[in-house]
N, C-alpha and C positions, 0 to 999 in steps of 0.2 A: 557540474555545480560546484560554485566556490562560493557561494554565499547561502547562508541561512534562508533569504526570501527565493533564491533560486531552487533551492531543494523544495519549498512550500508549493512551488507550481506544480511538482510531480505526485503532490500527496492532496491539497486541497483543490487548488483552483487555477488554471485553466485545464490542467492535464490529470486530474482527478483520478486514483488509484493507479497511476502509472507506475509507482514504487512499490505499491503492494503488487500489483500482478509481477512484477520482475523480482521481488525478493520472496515471495510466498515460499512455504517450504511442500506445496502439492496438496496438503489435507484440505484446502479450501477450493479446490479445483474438481470438477467433475471426472477428469482422467487420472488424478492422482499425481500428473507430471510437476515439479517444482519450476519455479518461474526462471529465466535464463541467467538470473544474477546470484541465484541464490548460493551457488556453488563459491561464490567470492566471499559470503558470509564467514569464513572461517576454515582452517587448513582440515581439521574433521568434523564429523557430524554432529558430534556433542559440541562442539567449539558454535558450529554454525546456529545449531537449535538453540546454544544460548543466547548468540547474539541476534537471532531472530526474534526471540521473547523480548530483548530489550526494544527492540524498534518497534514490534506491535504495540508492547505497553506503552510505549512513547506516543504513538499515533493514538492508541485506543483499543482494546479489545473489542469492544462494540461496534468500532469506526473503519475496521477493517473491511475491506470492500475492492472488488476487483470492477467494479461500475466505472462506466467514464462520465464525464460531462456532457450531456447532450442540448446544447443550445439551440438547436433546431427544434426540438422538442418531438422529434419522428421516431425515437426509440426510446425504450425505458433506460434513465437513465438514474444517476445517484441525486436525491432528493435532496432539499434542503434540510430534513430532518436527520438524513444520516451525515451530512454535513457538520451538522450542530453537536454530533456526537464525538467529532474529533475532539482530542485533547489538545494536540498541538495548534501553536497559536497563528493565525494567518491574517 
């Protein structure tokens, strides 16, 4: 991700929730397991939690979702209402 526009693809659309699933600290998952990129948010757990909080606030606390965009409509995906909760501009 070299640009803001590239990053938004993984936040808003079309790869909705991709960054959230990977950076999540595990408190938002059924199994409590952090995402595969959470470890890169800092050298210590304290630093990771701080950086995770910044990212989550940037997206929007109420907009944090692991749902995917479902263009086909064959499974419950992120809704337009959920996308509108995002603070990040896309």
